[in-house]
N, C-alpha and C positions, 0 to 999 in steps of 0.2 A: 781241269774237262779230262773222264778217260778215252780208252783208245774205242769204245765198244760206241760213246756218244757222238766222239767226233767223227767216225763211220758213219752214225746215221744223218750227221749233219749234210756230211759230203754227195749221199747217194739219197737227199731228201725228196720230195714227190716236189711236183710243181710248184710254184709262188701259189697259182691259183687256189690250190689247196691245202694252203700252208696255216698253221694254226688249228685252235678246236674250233670245229664246224657242226653244226647241230642236223644229225643225219635223219633220226625219224622222231617224230612228237606224236603218242597216243591220249587221248583221254576214255575217261568213262564216266558216264553219266556227268555230263557237262552242258549245260544249256538245252540246247533240242538234238546232240549228239545222246540219244539216249538208250540203254537198254543193253549195249555190246560195246566192244573196242572200238573205235575210231580213230586212224592214222592218217597223216601225209607224212609222207617221205622225201626229204631235199637230198639226202644222199651228199650232205658239205656243198652243195650247190646252191648257185642263183636260183630260184623260184618264184613261180607265179602264184599265189592264192587269190581266186577267184568265182565269184558266181554272183546271181542274181542279189538284188534287194532282199533280204531279208531271209537271207538262204542261209547264212553260218559262219560266212566271210573273219567278221570282225571278232565272231565269237572265238574263233580260234585264234585270231591274234592275240583276246584278251587272254585264254587258256594261256599262251608262252609268256604275257607278260605277269601273270600271276603264279610263275613259276619261277621267276626271278627275279622280280620287284616286290618291296613291301606294300601293304594294302593300303597304307597312309597316304603311299607317293605313286600310287599307279594312276597311268591315266588310260581309263576304261573308254572304249569304244567313241574314238575321239574325230570319227569320219567325218563329221558332219559342222566340224570346227572350223574358221578360217582366218587367215589371215595372220597367219604363225604365230597366233595367240594361245594358249592353254584355256579349256573351255572351264567354265567354271563348277558346272552343274554336272553332277557324273549322272548318265542318263541310266546306267543299268549298276547293280551291284554282284557283287561275290557270292552273296546270299542268294540274289535271284538264279544263279546261272547253275550253284546246287541244286536247288530247285527246279529247274527247268520253268522258267517262267519264260511263256512263248506268249501271250494275249490277255486281255481285259475284256470282262464280258459284264455290263449292269448288271446289280442285285435290287432285285425291285424292293425285295424286305430290308437289305439296308440302308438303301436308297443312293449308293455312287458303286461305283466302277469296285470290280473286285477282279484280282490277276488270276491267270486258269495255270494252272505248275502242274508239272509232266511226274513229277516226284513229291513225297511228305516227308516234313523233317523228321526223321530218328526211326527210319525202314531204309535209306539207302547210302552207300558211300559214294564219292564223287573221287576218281586218280587221274590226274596229269602225270605223266610221263616223258619227259625230253633225253635223247640219249645223243649225247655229244663226243666227236673220235677227232682223235691228232693222227694225220696217216703216219707223221714223221716219225711217234714212238709208236704206233699202233695203240693207241692209247684210250679207249672210250669210260667217257666218265656219265655217270647214270643222275639226273635227278628227278625225282617224283614225290609229290605231295596227294597222300591220303586226304579227305578233305568231308565230315559230316555235320550234319546240326544234330542235336539234342531236340527228345521234344518239345522242350520249349525254347526252340529254335536257338539257341546257341549254338555260335561256330565252334568247331575243335578241330586237331589238324595235325597229322603227323607228318613229319618233313624228311627224307632220305639223300643223303648223298654218296655215291656207292663209284669206284675206280672202276666196274665194269659194265657191260652192258647187260640191262634187265628189260623187262618186257612186261605190259600187263598181264596179258595172258598167263607167262607163265608164274611171273613172282606176286601179284597181285591178285589172282583170283579168286574165288569163295573165303574173305576176309571175314565173311559173319553178320554179327550185330554191331553197331559202329563201335558200341563198349568194349568188343572183345578185339577192335582195330589192332593196337597196340601189342595185347599180347602175343599174336598170330607172325605180326611183322618179326617179332623176337624169335617166335619159332624157327622162322625161316632164315636167320641169322644176318638180318635186317636191324640195324641200329637207328631208331625211329629216333627225330631229332623234337624236343617242344618247343623251341621259340624262331624265330624267323633269325633272329640276329645268330644264333651258333647255325645255324641251317646258312645264311648266307655267309658267313665267316668262313665254311669249310668247302662251299662250293667255290667262293673266290680262288682259296689253295689250290684246288682241284682243276680249276680252269683257266689257271697264273693271271688272273685276275689282280691289277694293285688295287689295293682299297683306298691308298692315298688321291688316286683321280679318279674314285667314286665313276666307274666307265659304266655303270648300270643306270646313273643319274642319265648318261647322254642316249643310254638303248633304251631309258622309257619316255624320254622326250624325242627322240627321232619318230619313235612310231604319228607322233602329231604332227613332226613340222610339216606346212604344205609350203611356205616359201619364208623368204625373208625380207621381208618388210623395212623393218630396221634393224641396222646394224647391233647399234648400241643394245637393244631389246634383247636382239638373238643373241649377243655375248653374255649378255648379264644373267637371261634368263638360262641357257641350254650351256655355258661351259663354264660360269662362276658360281659356288654355293653361297649363302649367306654369310657365313662363317661362323653361325652359332650363336652371334647379338641377342636377336630375342628371346634364345633360354637364358644369356647372359645376363640380361634386363629382368627378365622373370626370377630370377635367381635373386638380382640386385633389389629388386622389387620385393622379394620373399624375405629379405637378411633385414632391409628397410623397415618391412611391417612391424617384425620383431622389435627391431629398435624404437619403432613407434608408438606401437604399445606401449613398452615401459617408459618411453619418454609420457604418455597421455597418464600411464600408474604413477608417475611420477609427480605429474602436474596433477592429479588425481588427490593423492596423499598429502600434496604441499596444501591443496585446498580445504581436506579434509583437516590435517593439523591444526592450519590455521581456526576453523570451522571447532575444531575440541582443545585447541590451546585460550580458545576466546571463553570454552565453558569451563576449561580449567581455574579461568583468573575468577571467571565467578565464583565457583564455588569457592575458592577460596577468598573472596571478600565474604561469601556466606561463613565460612568459617570464623576469619576477622570477626566479624559483626557478632556470629554467638559468643563468642571470647569477651566481645564488649557487652554484650548483654549479660554474660555471667558477671564480667565484673562491674557495670553500673550495679546492677542484682543486686551483688556483694557489698556496695556501696549503700545503697536504701537498707540492706542487714543491719549493714554497722552503724549507719546512720544514728539509730537510736542510745547505742550505748556513745558515741560522738559526743552528741548534745546531754546524754546524763553524766558525761564528766563533768562539762563546763555549768549544766545546770545545777550539780552536787554543790558547785564552788559557791555559784551566785545564791542558792539556799542556803546557805550556811551561814552566808554574811547577813541575807533577809531576818536571819533567826532571831537576834539581837534585835534590830528594829523593829520587828513584830513584836517581843516581850515589850519596850517600852511603851508602845502603843498602847497594849492591853490595861498597862497599869496605869496611863495617864486617863482613857476611856473611863476604867469604872471610877476612878478618884471623881469625877468631874458628874457623870452620873449621881452619887452620891450627895453632892453639892447640891445640883439643882431638885432633884426631889425632895431636900429640906426647903427650898425657899416655894417650892408650888404650892407645901404645903400648911404656911405661913401664907401666905396669898388665899387659899381657901377658907382657913379661919377667916380670914377680913370680908370676904364675898358671901362668906354668910350671914355674916352681923350688918353688912349693909342691905342685904335680901330683905332680912330682918324689918327693918327699918323702912324698905320702899314697901313693904307688906299690908304693911297697917294704913295705908291708903285708898281709897275706890280705884281712883285713875291707875293707883299698880297691881288692882286687882284684874282688872281690864287689859292692862299690858301684858299679864302674864298667860292670861287666856289664849290674847292675838300672838304668843312667843309660841305657844301648843299648837295652834293651827297654821303659824307660817312652817312649823316640823313638821306636819301631817300632807299640810299641800307639795313640799318641796321634795317627801317621798312618794308623792304619786308621781309629780312630775320625773322623778329621774327615773322610774320603773317606765314611765310609758313615751318619753321623747325617743330612747334608742329604738323601742319598736317602728316607730314613727320612720324614724330616719331610716331604718333597712327596708320599711313596707315601700317608700319613696326611691329606694336605690333599687328597686324590683322594678316600680314603673318605669325610670329611666332607663333599666335593660331594656323593657318593651317599649315605650315611646317617650322618647325624649323631651322635656315641656309642660309636662303634664304639670295640675293644680290639685295639690288635696288637702283642704285647710277648712274643710265643712264636713257635714254628714253628707250634703249632695252630691260634695262632688267628690268623697268616696264610693256611694253606691253608683254613680256616674261610670269611675272610671274598673269600678267593678264587675259594670256589666258591659260596657265598653272591649273592656279586658279577653272575658268571657267569648265574645263574638267572635275576637278578631285570632283568637287560640286557633278556631275551625283553619281559617284561612293562610294561618301562617303552616299550619300542618299539610297541607295540599301543597304550597309552597315548596315546603323542605322537603315532599315526596320527590315532586319535579326534579329541584334541583340533585336529589340525588339518583334517581334513573338518567339526567342530563351525564351527571358528571360519573356512572359506569362505563357509560356509551364511549365518554371522552376517554376515559380511562384503556376499554377497549381498545379503540382509534390510537392510542399511544403507543400502547404495545403492540399494535398491529407496526406503527412504523417504528420499532423496535426491532421488530422482526424482517422488516422489509433491509433497514440500515445491515443488522448484523447479517441476512443472507447475502445483501450486497460485498458485505465485506470479507465474508467467505468467498465468494466471485471472484472480488479481485485479487487473491491472495495465492487461490489458484491460479490464477489469469498469469499474475507475475511468474508463478515459479515454472510456468514452461510457455509454451508457444501456442498457438491455436486460439479461436475464439467458444470451440464448443463447452455448454455450459459444465459446472464441476461434477453436479448429478449423473451423467454420463462419463465424465470423466473416470468417478468413480466405480461404475458399473462397471468397465473396462479395465481398470485394476484390475477388481475381483476375479474377472475372467481370465487376465493373464497371471496371476500369482495362480489361480488355480491351475492353469494350463503348463507355467513353468515355462514363460515364453515372457519376452520383451511386448508393452503396450506398442509400440512401432509397427510391430506383427499384424495388430490388430487397427489399424486407424480409421478414424470416420470420414466419409467422403469432405466433411468440411477444410477437417486438417490438409487435404493435396489441392481444395481449389479457392481461387480467389478470384476476383473481378481485377482484370488487367488493371495498370497503373492510368495508363490513358481513358481507363472508360468508367472511373469513378462515380460522375455523376447517375451512372447506372445500377449504381451499390442497395440505394433503396429498393426500388420493384424488385433486381435481379436476387436478394434476401426472400424475400416476400416468394416468389417464385420456389426458390431453390430449399428454402428452409427445409420442409420435412427429408427430403434426399440430401440435405447434407448436414443429417443428424442421424444415420443408416451410418452404420458399421461395417468393414469390409471385410471377408472371411478369407483367405487363402484357400482354395479346396484342400491341401494338405490337413488343414486345421477343424475340415469340417466337422468328424466326424466328435471330435473333442468338445468345439463348441454348444452342436447338437444336445449331446448328451449333457453337457450343466447346463446348460439353459433349460432341459425338460425338468431337472431334478432341481433347481434350484430359485427360490424366492427373488426376485432380483429387486425386488423393489423401485417397479417404476420401470416404464415403458424402452424397449428396444429392439429396434430392427436392423437388421445386419444383413448382409447380399455375401453369398457364397460365391467366390471369385475364382473359376479354373482358370490352369497356364491355358498356354496359345494366342496368339493374337487374333485380334477384332476388328473388324473395316468401321471404319467412322462412317456417319450416315454423307453419303456422295453429293446429297441436295441439298447439305447443309449452306447458307447464306453467310456472306461477310456479316448481314446484318442480325446473325440471331444471336441469344443470350447464350449461346454455348461458344461461339467467335471470341466472345466477349472474357471468355475466362481461361485463363493461364493455370497450368497442373504443378506442383514442387517440383523441385528438381531430384529430389532425393524418391520419385514415387516409386521406381524399381518395376516388380512386379503386376504393379495393378495398373500400368500406363496405358497397355492397350486395351484391358474393359473400359477403365472410366473414361477414356477421351471419348467411344465409342457411344459409351453407353450416356454420358453428358450429350452427343451427337445427337441420340434421338431423343432423348426426354426434353431436352432443351432447345428445340428448335423455333422456338417462336420469335417472331418478328419483332426487333425496336423499333416502338415510332411513337411521338412525340403526341400523338391526338389519337384519338377513334377514326381514323381516318378512313378513306380509299384504302389504301395497301394495309392498314389493321384490319378492314372488314374482307377483304381478299383472300390474306393471308390466312391456312388451314388452324396456324395458332401463332399469335402476338401478344407483345404487352406491352402500355403504356409507360411515358415518365412518371406518369403520378400513379400509376400502380395494379391500372384495371388491366383484369388478364383473361383473354382470350382463348378458350383449349380447343382441342377439336371437334366436331358437332357443334351444341347449340350454346352450350354452359359458357358464361361469361361472370365472371367472380372478382370480387374487390373486397382485400379487407382492411378494415380502417379502425379494428382493433388495435393496433399499434399503429403509434406513429412510424411511417415511412422514410423520416429525417435521423426516428431514435436508432443510433449505433449500438447500444444496448442491448440490442438485443440479435445481434450479428453472429452469424455460424461460418459463419468463409473464412478462407486466409488462413495464415499463420502468422502476422504480425497484428498482437492484439491491442496496442499501445492506446489506438482509438478507441475501441473497446471501453477499456479501462479507465481513462480521462472520462467518458461518458457517465460509466457506472461512478466514479469517483463526484463528478458533478450532481450525481441525482443525489447522493448517498450526502452530499453539502445539504442540497433542497431538500432533503428529507429529516437533516437535523435542524432547520429553521424552522419547517413546518411541527418538527417535536417540541422546540425551545416556544413556539406562538402557545404551542397546544396545550404546553405545561405551565405556561401564565394564565392561559383559560382558568385552566384545572384549579392553579393556588389562587385565581380571585373567587372563583364560582365556591369553592370550600369554603375560603372565610366567609363569602356570604352564608353560605349554610351555616357555617357555625355562628353566626349573628342571630340570623332566626331560627337556630336550637335556642338560643341563650334566652330570646324573647317568649320562646314557649315556655321554658322553664321558669324563666321571670314570671310568668302569668300563673305558670300552675306552684308558685311559692306564696303569690299571694294571700289566698283563704288560710294557710298553714303560719302566714304572720298574724290575720288578724279577721275575723269574720265577720267584726261590728265596727262601729266608727266607736264608739266608746273605749275598747282596747288600745285603739291608737291617739286617741284627743287628749295631749296635754296642754292645747292652748286654754282650755276651762280653768283646772290649776293655775298655769300659770298669769290667767288675769283675776285669779282671787287673789294668789299672794301679792298684788302690785295694790288691791283694793285693800288690804290688810295693812299692809306696809305704811301708806297713808295715813290709815285708821292710826296707826303707833306714831306718827310721827306728831300727829294734831297733838295727842294727850302728851308725849314726851314736849309737847312746848307751851303746855300750857299750866304748868308748877314750877316756881324756879328750884322750893326743897328738893322736890322728887326731881327736876333736871340735874341737881348739883350730885342727889347719890345715884340718880342714874350714872354721870361720870365718872364717878367712883368707883361705883359696881364696872364697867366697862374698864377703866384701869387697872383694876384687881383683874379682873378675867383676864386682861391683855398678859399684865407680868406672871399672872399664873399659867397662862398658853406657852409665855414666851423658855418659863422656866421646865414647862410640862416638854415643850418641844425641844430645848437644848438637852434635858436629860433622857428622852429617846434619842434623838442624835446621837446622846453621847454612848448609849445602850447601845445603838445601834453600829457606831466604832465597834463598839468592845464587842459586840459580834460576830462582825466583820473581819477584827482583827484576828479577835478569837479563831474564826473559820479558817483565815488566813496562815495563824499558827498551827490548826489540823493538817488543814491542805500541805504548808512546806513541811511540816514532820513528817507527813506523807510520803511526798516527792521526796526527800531528804529520803527517808527509809527505799523506797521503791527505786530511786538510783544509787545507793549502796548495793541493794540485792542484786538489779543488772550485770553492775560493775563488779560486786563479787561472784556471781553465775559465771561470766565470760574468764575472769582470772581464774578459774579452776580449768579453763580447756583450753590446754598451751595450743595448740593447734590455731582453736578461731580466734585466741588472742591473737596469733602471729596473722591470722587473715585480716585482723581491724585495723591494726598495725600498718597491712600493707596499704589499706586504702584509706588510711588516715588521711594523706598526703591530696589524696584526689579530691576528699570532702571539704578539706582545708582550702582548698585552688577556691573553692566555690563560694567563700566568705570573704564578702568585700571589708567588712569592718567587725570586730569581735562584740559580741552581745553585753550592755549593763545593766540588764533585768531578765527576771525571769521570763516575763512578757514580750519582751523584745528578743530574747532567747527562742520562745517560741514562734516570733515572726520568721528569724533566720531561720530555725527548722523548718518551716513551712516551706520556705521559699527553696533552700537548699535541696527540701525532697521532691518538688514540685522539677527543681533542675536535672534529680538525678532520673526522674521517672522521665522527664523529656529528649534526655541522656538513651537510658533506654529504649524506649517507645523509639525516636530516632534509627538507635541501631536495629530494633525489632522492624523496623520500615524498610533500613536497607538490606537486610538479609533478604527481607519476606521479597523485597524486588530483584537483589540478586538474583534470589534463586528463583523467580517469574520468569526472569529474563535467562536463568541455565536451561532451564524447563521449554521455555519459546526455544531457543537455542537446538535442546537437544531434540523435542520436536522435527524444527526445522531439520535439522540434519538428516534424521529419519526418513522425512520427505523427499530429501535429498537421494535416498543412495536406496529407497524402494525398488526404484528400477531399474539400479543400475547391480544393487546385491541384494537380491531379497532373503538370503540365510544371515548375511549380515543383520541386518535390517529387522529380522527376528528375533535376534539373539540379541540383540540390542534392546528391544520394544521390551518396556513393563508396563503391566499396568496401571500401575502409581502414577503414572505421566498426565494419566488424564484425571485425577485426583488433586485437588487444592492442597496446597503445603508443596514445600522442599522435603524432598526425602534424600539421606547424602548417599543409601542404596541404589540411584537412581542413577547417580555420578557413577560409581566404581567400573561397570562395563564399559563407559564411554573413557574412563581416565586409564584403563586397560587397553582400550583399542590405542588412546594417543603414546603412550608411553611404545605400545606395538609399531606403529608407525613412525616413531620419532626415534628408537632406537635398533629397531629392524629394519623393519617394509623399508624406509625411506633410502634410509642408508645403503641397504643391499639392491636397490632398485637403481639408485645412484651411481653403484661400482658397475651394476652390468652394466648401465646404459654407457658408462665410461669405456667399458671393457670392450664392449660391443663395437661403439664407434668408434673408437683406438683400434680393435683387433678385426675387427670383421666389416665395418662399413667403407673405413677407407681403405683397408685391401680389395673388397670387392668394385668401389666406387675408380679405385686405379684399374684394376683388374680388368673392368668396361671397357672403362680408355682407351687399356692395354689394347684387349681382343681389337675394337676399332681400326685401331693402326697397325697392329699387324696383319687384320687380315688388309688393309687398305695395301702392305709390304707382300702380302702372298699374293693379291690380283695380279699386282706388275709383276713378280716370276713368272705366277701361271702366263699373262702376256707373254714372257720373255721364252719360255720354253715351249709356247703353243707358235711362233716366229719361228724358232727354230726349224718346226715339221714346216709353219707355209714357205720357207724359204727351198725347200725340196722340192715346192711342186712350181710346175710350169703355168704362171697365171696369163699367160698370153706368150702363142710359141712364135709368133708371128715376131713379136717387140724381143722376146729370152728376156720376162718380165717375172717378177714376184712379187708378191705382196708382202707389208708387216704390217700388226696390228698394232695402233699407237693410244694409250689410255691416256686422257685429259683429266685433270681434276673439275670437276664444279663447284661453282661459289655461289648458285644463285641464294635467292633470300632465306629459303628452307638450311640450309648448310649454314649459311652465317648465324642463322638465330640457336642451330646445334650448337654449333662452334661455342659460340657466346655463352649458352648455359653450361655446355661442359666447363668451360675454363674457370665461369665463376663456382663453380662447385669442386673445381679443383683445384683453387688458388690456395697455396700453402698446403696444402692438404698434409703435408708430410711432417710437418710444425705446427701441431695444433697444441697451443700452450694448456695447462693441468691447471684450467681454470672453470666454472659453470659454464660462467659466460663465454670462454671461447670455445666449448664443448657443444652449448647450444646454438650458436653462433653456424660451427660446420654442419649440426641438422639442419640447422633452416636451410642452410645453401645445398645441402643435398634434396633436404623434401622440395624446395624451388625446382629443382631438378629435374627430380618426381614428378611431382604436379605437373610442370609445364608439358613434360612428357605424357604426360595423363591426359591433358585437355584436351588430344586432338590424334587419339589413336593411328589416324590413318597418314597424316605426316609423320609422325613415330615410328612407323612401320619403314616408312619409306629413308629417312635418313640414317636409321639404324644400320639399315640396310647398306653397306659398305661397296656393294656394285652399284649405288645408287651416287657414287661418290665419283663414279669415273663417267665420262662420255666417250665413246672408242670413235676413231676412225682407222682406215685402209689406206696407209700408202704405197704407191707402187715403185718399183725401182727396177732400172738395166743392170740385166744377170752380170754384165760384162763388169759396168764400174759400179757398181752399187748406187749409182745417181738415182735418187728421186725424183720423178716426171708427174706425177699427177696423185691425185689425192680422193678417196670417197670419205664422203662424211654422212652415216644416215641413210645411204643408198638413195638419197635424192641427188637430182639435176644429174644425172646420168641418163644414159642412151638404157632400154630395156635390156639390149643384148649383154652390155658392159655390167648391168644390174645383177642380170644372172650370175654372171661369169664370178663376180664376187660373190655371190650368196652360194654356189656350188663350192667353189672353194674351201669359202671358211666352214663350210656345213662339213664336207668330207673330211677335211684335215683338223676339223675339232672330231669327230669319232675315232679319227685315227689316234689323234692326240692321247685321249681318253683312254684308248683300246692298249697305247705302249707300242702304237706298229707305226716303223719312220721307212719311206723311199727305198733311201739309200743303204737299209741296214737287210741283209739277204736273210740273214739268219734268225728272222725272228719267227722260229715255230712253235712257240708256247704260246703264242697270243690270241686273244679270245677273238672271231673276225664275226659274228652273227649282227646283222640291224634288219629290222621289222620295219618296213616303210608303209603305211594306210593311204592310198588316193593320192601319196606326194605328186605323180605327175599328172592328174586330173584338171587343174588348174593351172597347170604351168605349159610355156611355148615347148616346143619343141627342141630347141637349143639348148634352153636350159636343162632337161630332161636328158638331152644325149651328152651334154658337159659334164655334167652329175654322177651319172651311171660309167661313163668312160675315168673319173675319178674315182669313184668307188671300184671299178675293177686294177686301179691302178695299183688302191689299198689293200687289195686282196680280199677286199670285204665280202662274205657271204649276204646277199639280199635275200629277205621273203617280200615280195612284192607283194600287198591287198591293193588288188585292183580288179573293176568292173570289167566285162570283155566290152569293152564301149571303141572308140576310135583311137583314143591312146595307147592300146596295147599293142599296135606296129610298132612302138617305138622300142619298147623293153623286149620284144621279142627274140631279138637277137643278142640278148645279155642272157637269158633266161633258158635254164636245160633240162627242169623239171616244173611240172604244172601241175596242181592240186585244183580241181575244180566241186566245188561245195554247190550244193543242189537240196531243196527240201520239198520233197514232192507233194507231200501230206505236212503233220505235224513236227517230223522227224528230220533231221537233216541227214546227208551222206557225202562222203571224201571219195572221188575219183583221182586215182594219181596215177599221171599222164610222162613218157617224155616226148622229146622233141619230136619224135616221128610220130607216134603214136598220138599226139596231139593236132598235127599237122594232115594225119589222114582224118583225123575224127573234122576237121574244121574241112577237109576237102570234102567228104560225105555232109556234112552240112550246105554247106555251097553248093553241091549237086540237088538238092531235096529242096 
């Protein structure tokens, strides 16, 4: 310390004026202080700022707050707050003061109140200026703020801190338009600061304020303190800060959110990889089966050569046998021809002998007639059989053995033909109807299948058609479908009201199908709906932001009361809750009773609906118990089960209908066959003679009888007939044998030709393949596969052909099975591709579009479809998943564990900080005589709380922190750590009010005050929560702690005479209006002991007399019209004025 400074301290002014004190405060265009500069001048002394209600005294106090306190912390206009608690809603704002808002009038055009203001945005500037002075160092410090509103009513400011005296009149006059303020300030040698933080740092340095103790916090709080009703609350609220735990928690949440997103990406990529691996496996199956198809096709192609080699060996052996058989057959033919010729000579001799008698000649005639009749029978009998077959096809059991029968059949058939045609036509019509009905049932099943698949892939009961319309809109707008929910997705019948599901579904069905559009998307949705054919009906409601109130008259038995909203309803909650309460306030009645009749709107359990007015309605087109039509709720399992049962019912109906169709189809075929048979009868025979083989047959029998009688009448003739018959028999046998030999010769000769051709063909095929080494190698490669299918080698060409047929059939079966397995795998792969696309459509529309190909909708499998999916699989497997797993590991081990530990460390450190701060405050409290008669002082004692909330918080912290520094290097251990931290944050998020309480370390402590004798430091009395004591004791305790807390935050000590650099200003707003005289006097004395400069904001009421002996300056605020005025008086001027008022 230099000599000059020492001299200054030795000859310092009186304690009562030590430190930095407010000497003058001025405003321009602030509140109702309009148009010119208004100032009040405390001159560093305690002063009274007073005036009538609404005059503007609190407006000036708020101006001082604006000069010194950041906007988000200010306690504006707290005069009406009571009980020592901060008021939650700010009645005025800085913008109101800058615009000069002074009243409100009802605007009939707008229909609501409109503020009346003295100034317009962008047309004026506001200046606040305070001059502080330190008499010890003869040092002025001026703080100033220039504030203005842009035409768009955006607040802008310039902050000034200088170590000299400034004034609005001399330094801030003629600042021009708001846009020119900074330029003009700089031109006047002032350095405007742009942020409050820089301004605050600078004025803290200039006014010797310690930033560590946050002195402006107690200054800000002091203006709204009225009394201390609870010691613990006062210390927590006014003497301690929250330690930054909320900000640290937000940082932890943000850090975890990054980790959570990474974790979700990993889970999503694992899920996708599983799906893509399944597609990859199916694709490999396709490739394997295609190889199998090629292999078995190659075997089929190779089979002819394989069997040609075997056939050549067999045919070469068979050629020798064939040559021998040809020779034998030819020799036998020649021998038997010679025998037949000899017998022919003998027959001619016998015939000559027989013809020489009359009986012989008659037998010759009979023989000729029998030959003729035989020919007649042989021509008519087959035609008769065809005729009878057609008659049987028309009508079984009919007889046609005479001309009368024939004529009757033909007549009846033509009559019946017309009847059968009509019956056939009727069956054709019936079958068409049933075919149509069958197709309709199939279409219904297909629709149910589509609906079930759609429901299985999502929550909710809204129909697939509306879901698709909504999906197209969301894709076009580039938003998630969840941002455009249907009412039915957000509302369901409560679990304990499910018996009302049917009637409620009927009532709210149309509204449940309405889509909700947030106000921010209204224009885009309107534009899309206007220009697009939606291919269906869509009703949507535009939901603007802002709260809506529910129907105040809603009864607990109303439909709306039986509905609940989805927990993730978000921004639609207020609107939808209110809308339901007004739309569906129908009383729920068991039957149409008196309650039903008296209600404005009601519904019965059977579905009878009463609307406002005269309308009654009941819709039984849909079964009230049919859950397949439900549209409410997010659990669709019941609807899926109902639809699947309907599908099974339709399947049964379809099977029964198919059986009926087949039966009637067969019946029609029989009728058509009968009609065709009738039509064929005239084509077979138009007259009876054409099919009458009965008459020639009878004539044959008559002639044979005559033949026998003639032959029996002559012995010689009989002998000759027998010899002739024997000769004919011998000739016949020889002729037959020669014919058989000739046939064998022809057969063996044909076999020889065939065998020779077969040998030639086999050799040709073998020689052809032998000229192609590659083809021969393929054949040899497939030979084992063909050989395996042969059970035993063939011993003949015919047997070989059977083996060939069997093997070829097996090869074709294997090829067919491979094709089936390939197609099955391909279809499954396409199904999984489509399912994958459906799953990512809402998650990543770009990826969906990149993967989608038109071919996926076509029949058959194309490997080109697989390529982008496999590229994605490899991308996930080799890049994305490892990268995210590595990132997850780094975020967990580097960031999150450190953040969790840091969060807990901050809490623990702040708990220690609170203890140290109480210790520091106790040093100041020990300097103050609490009870002068007893020579006592007080000390604050922090006591750790251990309520259920703290136990809960400690438990979830310990669970999250357990072994946090020693996480094993494994996915399982990292996932466990992740889940532990997630549990911590989920628990904290489950009850934000409770969370904010437990992370505020101030709430970890309760505080009491112990009173000690100064002589021996012995404790003799305890104050806990300021309860259970007399009013005087509570007031004295409150006063001591309040004044000492302010002095402590300012760095003022009673025992240090040289604290000349400290800040001294305190503003109290109506602090003494609701306290007793003892408290007020004691507190004012304490403020005086600490040499604090008070600005007491107090109306001129009965309490004024308490503060008068401490006040040296008076600032009386009046408002004779719209504008406010300030009148500055010293003590003598004030007393003179009061005297004059009393005389009047």
